[in-house]
Every structure is written in structure tokens, then in C-alpha cells.
C-alpha positions in Angstrom: 75.8 55.2 62.7 72.4 53.3 62.6 70.9 56.6 62.0 73.2 57.3 59.0 72.3 53.9 57.5 68.8 54.8 58.0 69.1 58.1 56.2 70.8 56.6 53.3 68.6 53.9 52.9 65.8 56.4 52.7 67.3 58.0 49.8 67.3 55.0 48.1 63.4 54.3 48.4 63.1 53.9 45.0 65.8 51.3 44.7 63.7 48.8 46.7 64.7 49.4 50.3 62.5 47.5 52.4 60.4 48.4 55.7 62.5 45.8 57.7 65.5 47.7 56.7 64.6 51.0 58.6 63.8 49.5 61.8 60.6 48.6 63.6 57.4 50.7 63.0 54.9 49.7 64.7 52.1 52.2 63.5 50.2 52.6 60.3 51.6 55.3 57.8 49.4 57.1 55.2 50.9 59.9 53.1 48.8 63.0 52.9 47.3 63.8 49.3 48.8 60.7 48.1 52.5 61.5 48.4 53.0 63.9 51.0 52.9 67.8 50.7 54.3 69.3 47.4 57.9 70.9 47.2 60.9 70.9 45.3 61.7 67.3 46.2 58.2 66.0 45.9 56.8 67.8 42.8 53.7 65.9 42.8 50.4 68.2 43.4 48.7 66.6 46.3 45.5 64.7 44.9 46.9 64.4 41.6 46.9 61.0 40.0 50.9 61.0 39.5 50.9 61.7 43.4 48.5 58.8 44.1 50.8 56.4 41.9 53.9 57.3 43.4 52.7 57.1 47.1 50.3 53.8 46.6 53.3 52.4 44.9 55.7 53.0 47.6 56.0 49.6 49.7 56.7 51.0 52.8 53.4 53.0 53.2 50.3 51.6 54.7 48.1 54.0 52.6 47.4 57.1 51.2 45.0 60.0 52.2 43.3 62.2 49.5 40.8 65.1 49.7 37.2 64.8 47.9 34.9 67.2 46.5 32.0 67.3 44.2 31.6 68.9 40.4 28.5 70.5 39.8 27.0 67.6 38.0 27.7 65.2 41.2 31.2 63.6 39.8 33.4 63.0 43.1 36.8 64.3 42.2 40.0 64.6 44.1 41.0 68.1 45.1 41.6 69.9 48.6 40.8 73.5 48.0 37.4 74.7 47.1 38.9 77.3 44.4 41.3 75.8 41.8 43.5 78.6 41.7 46.5 77.8 43.5 47.6 74.8 41.6 45.8 75.4 38.1 45.7 78.9 38.0 42.0 78.9 37.0 39.9 81.1 39.5 36.9 78.7 39.6 35.6 76.5 42.4 35.0 72.7 41.5 31.3 73.0 42.5 30.7 75.5 40.0 32.0 73.5 37.1 30.7 70.2 35.5 32.9 67.1 35.3 33.7 67.9 31.3 34.6 71.5 32.1 37.0 70.4 34.8 38.4 67.8 32.3 39.6 71.0 30.1 41.7 72.2 33.2 45.1 71.0 34.0 47.5 71.2 37.1 50.2 74.3 36.2 52.8 72.7 38.7 55.3 71.5 38.5 55.0 72.5 34.9 52.7 73.9 32.5 49.7 71.5 31.8 51.0 68.6 33.9 47.9 66.7 34.6 44.1 66.8 34.8 42.0 66.6 38.0 41.5 63.3 39.0 38.2 61.4 39.9 37.5 59.3 43.1 36.1 56.7 40.1 39.8 57.5 38.2 41.7 56.5 41.5 39.9 53.5 42.4 40.2 52.1 38.6 44.0 52.6 38.8 44.5 50.6 42.3 42.1 47.9 41.6 44.7 45.3 40.4 47.3 46.9 42.8 48.2 45.1 46.1 45.4 46.4 48.6 46.3 49.5 50.9 44.1 51.7 53.0 42.7 54.7 50.8 41.2 57.6 53.6 39.2 60.1 51.5 38.5 63.2 53.4 35.3 64.6 52.6 35.8 68.3 52.1 32.6 69.3 50.5 29.6 68.4 53.1 26.9 69.9 51.0 23.7 67.6 50.7 24.4 66.9 47.1 28.1 65.5 47.3 27.0 63.2 50.7 24.1 62.3 48.5 26.3 61.3 45.8 28.7 59.6 47.9 26.0 57.4 49.5 24.9 56.2 46.3 28.5 54.4 45.6 29.7 51.5 46.9 33.1 51.3 48.0 36.1 48.7 48.1 36.6 47.3 51.7 39.9 49.1 51.8 38.4 52.7 51.5 37.8 54.6 54.7 36.1 58.1 54.7 36.9 61.0 57.2 34.6 64.2 58.0 34.8 66.9 60.7 30.7 67.3 60.8 29.3 65.5 63.6 25.9 65.1 62.2 27.1 63.9 59.0 29.6 61.5 60.8 26.7 59.9 62.3 25.1 59.7 59.1 27.9 57.9 57.0 29.0 55.9 60.0 25.5 54.4 60.2 24.9 54.1 56.3 28.4 53.2 54.8 29.7 49.7 55.2 33.2 51.5 55.0 35.2 52.5 58.2 34.4 56.3 59.0 36.6 58.5 60.9 35.6 61.6 62.8 38.1 64.6 62.3 38.3 66.9 65.3 40.5 68.5 67.6 38.1 69.4 70.2 38.4 65.7 72.0 36.2 66.5 74.9 33.7 68.5 73.2 33.5 65.5 70.7 33.2 63.0 73.4 30.3 64.7 75.3 28.8 65.7 72.1 28.2 61.7 71.4 27.5 60.7 75.0 28.8 57.1 75.2 28.0 56.4 71.3 31.7 57.4 70.6 33.3 57.5 67.5 35.1 54.5 66.8 38.0 56.5 65.0 39.2 59.9 65.3 41.5 62.0 63.4 43.4 64.7 65.7 46.1 67.1 64.9 49.4 66.1 66.9 49.9 69.5 68.3 46.4 69.7 70.1 46.8 66.1 72.0 48.8 64.7 74.6 50.3 61.7 75.0 48.2 60.6 77.8 45.1 61.7 76.0 45.9 59.6 73.1 46.7 56.8 75.2 43.1 57.0 77.2 41.4 57.1 73.8 43.0 53.9 72.5 42.0 52.3 76.0 38.5 53.2 75.0 38.7 51.6 71.9 39.1 54.7 69.8 41.7 54.5 67.2 43.5 57.2 66.9 45.3 59.0 63.9 47.4 61.8 64.3 48.3 64.5 61.5 50.0 68.0 61.2 53.2 67.0 62.2 55.7 69.7 61.3 59.5 68.3 60.9 61.2 65.3 62.1 61.3 66.5 65.4 57.9 66.1 65.9 57.8 62.6 65.1 60.8 62.1 67.5 58.2 63.3 69.9 55.4 61.2 69.3 57.3 58.0 68.4 56.5 56.0 71.3 52.7 57.6 71.7 49.8 54.6 71.7 48.5 55.6 68.4 47.0 53.4 65.6 48.3 55.6 62.7 50.0 58.7 61.3 49.1 61.0 58.4 52.3 62.5 56.9 53.6 65.3 54.9 56.8 64.3 54.7 57.5 60.5 54.1 61.1 60.7 54.6 61.1 62.5 58.0 58.2 60.2 59.1 60.2 57.0 58.8 63.4 58.8 60.3 61.3 59.7 63.3 59.1 56.9 64.1 62.0 54.3 63.5 63.1 52.5 66.7 66.6 52.5 65.3 68.7 55.1 67.4 
């Protein structure tokens, strides 16, 4: 019965259902791409401003995760893939275009000319007068010009970064005031590489790590963020794990699976 009430409450999220009404959830929850993966029930292209507005405005999410790349003229923009083709129909890389050129391109999903590509600046401008939540920026473009561009900017304290390049991770955590996460699924190799100067935070695919390993990392003082959960059963499986955070593709599945209500 409680599970049915919980499911009904989730259907009515937009009508003000609160986190407390869903049972205790002792883990931070961030939505991938702003509001989870694109689908018929979530028709917001990942990293688009509409997706960010939807996810950031959801009172039961603790934050959002977005992906960053750089244009040819060093403007930081939000897009996962190197090529624009899938969501815009334009067969070109972001790195080959200037910001002005990119602004002539629109998402073609869920409908024609839906929205322009969003810049990091535009996202931060939109959230600046909103209640503060975490914004995780996953760095997809690791070329020198993009990293240099990032390091020239100051970011609000609620912004954190993630990268899967070991040497660039060290560069970022030594030069940025913001939190930096290492994204890596070969945990033992990563710990060996850092030889005691361990990452303070790691993002790891849930399918590649055990509950014991997560608990051991947390005992070492390393915060763990799990991602790549496929379906509600995966959330049931990890519900009692000792992790700090999950990054979710389906917000409804996450709340149903992580709630302590039976």
C-alpha cells in the first residue's frame, strides 16, 4: 500500500509532493543531463536549458549533472556528444564551430527548432537567483584550450566538476576552488596511480563496483557517486549501500527505488 501511495505521489511531482512524503532518502540525487535521459515521458534534450530548468526546479532533486564542451572560440557550452547530429540534425562538431555559428543551430527534438544550445554562462545566469543546489559539470572536452578556458573563470561554490583524465584531475583539484570528482571505473588502478594522495571524490558506474568496495572507499574518506543505473531494480539493489550520491537517468525510478518505504 505504501508503495502505491509513493508511486502516486511521484506521478504528482509537479503538484507539490515533497521529499518527506516519499520516505527517507539518505543520499544526494542528481539528474543526468539536467532532468534525466530523453524519452517520451521526459521530452527535454539533455543539457538543454529547458531540461536544466525542469530538473533544477524539481524540489526533490539535490542537483543536476551537465556536460561541457568548448566552441572553437573558447565558449563553454553544454552538450554531451562531440558531434551535434543526434539532437540537432547538423553533422558538425562543437569544437569546429564558433559560438555565433552554434547559436544558429537548434535542437530538433522533441520538435523542430525547439531550443538553442545552452552555454555554461547562460545556465549559471538562470540559476543565480534560485535556491542553491549542486551543479556537476562533467568535462567532455579535455583539450588544452578548453581546460585553459575553464581555469580562467570563477564559478559559484555550488558548482563542482568531474573528469576521467587522471593528470587533468590533479591539475583541476590543485587550481580550482570548487570540488572536483574523478570519473573512473577501474578503482584499484586509480588508487594505485594516486599512491596515497587519493581523490577526495569518485564517480563510478554502479555495475562495476560492489557494496563492499563502495563502503571501503567511503571509510577511506572518499565520497562515492554512482551512475549508470538501468531500471528500478538497480536502485533497489544499491539502496542500502554506503554512497554519498547517485546520478539518475530516470527520476521516478530513483525515488521509488531509493525510498526506505516498503
